[in-house]
C-alpha angles and dihedrals in degrees: 000000000000121000110234096180142291094036094306120131138184128204106262094218091059096056115099099174144000110208142174112257097215101086122091095242091054092049089051091048090052093049093048092049090051092051091049093046093244096117121111113190114197097162094103090219096311126122116287108245101168141019122212119203114206130204089244087064091251119139120218121201115208134182090214119100115257090236091056093050090048090052089052089055090050091050090063131222116329095006101088122095116245096205122088098224129051118255115258117254114263115260115237114225124212126337127058 
């Protein structure tokens, strides 16, 4: 499972492509998917930063950057972080 933002995940084996939503063809793909009831919006009202195309022909809108999703694929199953922000560095107490 790959985290696509806000606690939502998709099965990694079902994802065919992760693309940037800014190009005209991707905007058209999104509009067609919406008309055909194949659009899954997991942005929770935020700006769409990536589009995932699934093997079932569904289109997933995510507010996570495409590069971040790609890194989660590269990390492999169970190794990706499920929080949106990095953990703060631990604070050293006492000593030098």
